[in-house]
N, C-alpha and C positions, 0 to 999 in steps of 0.2 A: 568826797565826804568832808564835812566840816570838822574842824579841830579847835579845841579851847586854847586861846592865846592868853598867856599870863603877862602881866604888866612888866615891862622892863625897868631899868633904873629910873630914878626921878628925872623928869624932863623940866626944862625951864618954863616959866609962866608965859603964856601967850599974851597977845595984845588984848584979849578980852579979860585977862586977869584970872583965868581959870587954869590951873595946873593939872598935871597928870597924877597927882597924889591922891586926889579925891575921886569922885565918881566920874568915869569917862563920859564924854558926850555920847548921845544916841547914835551918832554916825559911825563910831568905832566900837560900839558895844559888841562884845563877842556873842555869837549865837549860842543858844541853849543846846543842850545835848540831844533834845528831842527833835530839833529842826534839822532836816537833811538838805544840805546844799547840793545843788546840781554839780555833777562831775565835769561838765563841759560847758563852756561859755563861748558865745561868738565873739570874735575879736572886735566887732564894731561897738561893743558896749563899754569900752574903756573910757574913763573920764577924760574929757579934753583938757588940755593944758598941763597934764602930768608929764613929768620927765622920766617916768619909770618905764615908758613903752607899753606894749600890750600886756594884757593879763595872761597869767599862766593857766593851765588846766586845773579844774577842780575848784575854781573860785578863789584861789590863794594867790597872793602877789608873787611875782617872779623873784627869784633869789638875787637878781641883779639890782633890785630897787633897795636903796638904803633908807634909814630913818630920816636922815637929813634932807632927803629928796622929797618927802611927803609935803603936799600943799598945806598952807596955813590959811584958815578962813577967819571971819570976824569973831566967831565963837571959840577960836583956838585951833589947836592941832586936831585934825580929823583924819580918819582912815579913808581909803578909797572904797567907794561903794561898787558893788557888782550888780550890773543890770541883768534882769531876767526877761526873757521873751517867751511867751506862751505859758502853758501850765507847767508847774514844777513836776519833777519825776516822783512817782509814788513809790512807796516802800514795798518791794516784792518779797513778802514774808511767806510763811508756811501756808497760811490760809489761801493766799493768792494761787499758789501752785496746786493746792488741793482742789480749789475751784476749777482751775484749768484742767486738771486731771479728770475731775468728775465730768466736765463738759465733753472731753475727748472720749471718755468711757461711754457716755450716753450716745454720742455719735456712732461709736463702734457697735454698741448694742442695737441701735436703730438699723445700721447697715446689715448686721448679722441677721436680725429679724426679717429684713427685706429679702436677703438672699435665701433664708430658710423658706420663706413663702414662695419664692420663685422655684426652689427645689421641689417643694411639695406640689406646686402646680405642674412642673415638668414630669414628676412621677405620676401624677394623675393622668396627664396627657399620654404618657407612655403606656400605662395600664389600659387606658381607653383605646390606644392605637393597637395594642396586642389583641384586645377583645374584638376590635373591628377587623383585624387581620384574620383571626380565626373565623369570624363570621363571613369574611370575604371568601376564604377558602371553601367553606361549606356552600356558600351561594354559587361559587364557580363550579363545584361538582353538580349542584342542582341544575345550573344553566347547561352544563354539558349533557346531562340526561334529557333535559327538555329539548335541546338541539337535536339529539338523536330521535326523540319522539316526533319532533317537527319534521325532520327529514322523512320519517316513515309516513307521516300524514301527507306530506307533499307528494311523495311517490304514489300514495294511494289516490290522491286527487288527480295526478297526472294520468294514472291508469283509467280513472273514471272519465276524465275529459277526453281521452283518446278511444273510448268505447272498447277497452280491452276485455277479452273474454275471461271468465272465471277460471277456466282451465289453464290459461297462460299464467294467471296470477298464482295459482296453486303450483304450477310447474316451477315458477321462479322461487316460490316459497320453499318447495322441496329441495331445489338446487342449493339455495342459500343455507338451508338447514343441514344438508349433507356436508357442505363446505365448512360450516361452523363445527359440526361433529368431528370432521377430520382435523381441524385446527385445534379443537379441544383435546383430542387424543394425542396430537403431536405435542401440545403444551404439557399434558400429563407425562408423556415420555421424557420431555426435556426436564420437567420438575424432578422426576425420579432419577434421571442421570445426574442432575445437579446435586441431589441429596447424596447419591453414591460418591460423587466427586468430593463433596464436602467431607464425607466420612473418611475417604482416603486421605484427604488433606490433613484432617485431624490426627489420623493414625500416623501419618508421616511426620507431623509436627511433634507428636509424642515421642516417636523414635529419635527425631533430631534432638529433642530435649534430653532424652536418656543418653544419647551419645555425648552431648555436651557435658552432662553430669559425669559420665565416665571419663571424658577427657580432663575435666577439672580434677577428678580424683587422681588420675595419672600424673597431672602436673603437680598436685600437692605432694605426691609421694616422690617426686624427683628431688635430686640434690640441689642445693642452692645455686651451684654453678650452672647446672642444666636449666634451672628455672630462669636464671638471668639470660642465658643464651636463647631460650624459648621466647622470652619477652622481646628480646632484640629482633629475632627472626619474625615474630608476629608484627612488630612495628614496621619492619622493612616490607613485609608482605602487604600491610595496609597501605603504605606509601606507594608501593608498586601498583596496587589495585587502583588507587586514585590516579596515578599517572596513566595507567591503562585506560581508565574511563575518559580522562582528558584527551588522550591520543585517539581513542575511538570516536569521540565527538568531533575532533578535528578531521579524522578520516571521513566520517559521514558528511561533514560540511564540504570537504574537498570533493567527495564523490558527487554530491549534489551540484557543486559548482562545475565539475567536469561534465556532468550530464547536460546542464544548461548551456555550457560552452559548445558541446558537441551538437546540441540542437541548433544553436545559432549558426555554427559552421555549416551544418547540413542545409540550412535555408539560405546560405550566402555563397555564391560562386567565388567572390573575391576573397573571402576568408579561407575557402578551401585551397585556393591557389597560394595564399599566404602561408598556410600550414605546410604545403608541399615545399615551398621555398625555405621555410624554417628547418624542415627535416633535412633538405639537401645542404643547407648551411651547417647544420650540426654534423653531418657526415664529413663535409669538407674540413671543418674545424678539427674533428677527430683525426682525420688523415694528416692534417697539418701538424697537430701535436705529436702524432706518431713519427712523422718525418723529422721533426725537430729533435725528438728524443733519440732517434737513430743517428742523427747528425752529431748530437752531443756525445753519444757513446762511441762514435768513430774517432780514431786518433789520426796521427799523421800518416802519409803514404808508407814510410818505412815501417812504422808500427803495424799497419795493415798488412804489408808484405810479410813481415815476420809472423804475424798471427796466422795468415793463410798458409805459409810454409809449415808452420807448426801443426796446423790442422791437417794439411796434406800428409805429413809424416805420420800423424796419429791414425789417419784413415788407412794409409798403406800398411801400417803395422797391424791394424785390426783386420784388413783384408787378408794379409799373410797368415795370421792366426786362424782366420776362418777357413782358408784354403787347406791348411794343415789338418784342421779338424775334419774338413770334408774328405780329405784323403784317408784319414784314419777310419772314418765311417764307411767309406767305400771298401777298404780292405776287410773290415769286420763283416760287411754285407757279403763279400765274396767268400769269406771263410765260412760264414753261416750257410751260404748256399751250397758249398761243397759238402759240409756236414749233413745237410738235409738230403742231398743226392745220395751220399753213401748210406744214410739211414734208409732211404727208399729201396736201394739195391739189397741191403741186408734183409729188409722186410719182405721183398719179393722172394729171395732164396728161402727164407723161413716158411713162407707160405707154400712154396713148391715142395719142400721137405715134409711139411705137415700133410699136404694132399697125398703124397706117396705113401706116407706112414698109414694114413687112414685106409688107403686102398689095400695095403698089405694086411692090415688088421682084419679087414672084411674078408679077404681071401683065406686067411688062416682060420677064421671062424667056421668055414665050410669044409676044411680038411680034417684029418684025424688028429688025435692028440699027439702022436709021435711026430707027425709032420708039423703040428703046431709048435712044439717045443723047438724043433730044428729051425723053422722059419722065424720064430720069435728071436732066437739067438742071432740068426742072420740079419734080421731087421735091426736088432740092437747094435750089431757090429756096424751096419750101414749108418746108423745114426751117430755112432761114435766117430766114424770116419768123417 
């Protein structure tokens, strides 16, 4: 931008006789406040022959140029002129920006109107497409009906061309009608069963909802500690259910893979032999691991000898205790056998006495009363003996 330069101290009179105290020459007249000087000048416009070097930015002399270094012409001391190339820069005031803003607004409005027209066109096409789709569905139903009628007519034409009797046609008609009636009845039964199942499902859903409400009521009546514990257990249950679903999916995929592999193995003799070899290898590896474990568990020969001696001593002690128990058991068996034999002998004696007593009682019943008393006393004495 341009700046108003004030005159410095009085300068000496130049060769032209004109000093700086009067009106300065036109070459060094300061620009007016309304003229805007360009802020940038190309370096090629510097006046030749000046010792001040290139011009600075903004059309102002560089600070390195001194007053004594300015060139002197025939008309006296003059300032350095700044050359201009091309049109000068315009003033970008408020009206310029308003005009620019209006032009952008008009462009945006035009673009918005264009997009709005495209949206309306797309909406119209969409509505037309929907109407066409509905019409296409209706026409598809009509085409299906016409195809059925055409099939019937073609069958009738075939019957006529093959000189089929009317009775055969009627028989086919009756057969098809009976089949259609059966299918209609089955469809009615299926529809009735479906309604019953839907009714059961609704009743079960209502019961489930009631149970949920009852459970919610029970949860609300719980203490805060139990509610927290219930929420934790519910969260754990959900996580476990998710893990169960994941594992079930993995199991299903593995089962499918197993079936496919078994099918491949069944169709390949080489794979069957490979499976047998792998099974044998697995058995051998298991046996090897078992032998390695036994080898690791075994100690030195001395330790093994001591372990075996200890085990033999323990076995001998156990055998001796078992023999003592066996001897005790045999003695008890003999004692019980003797007691049983004695009981059998006593039982036989009692049975003989009882038989004798019954005979005597029968004989006494047939004798007189005096004899009865005497014999009863004698029998009692015998029993006492």
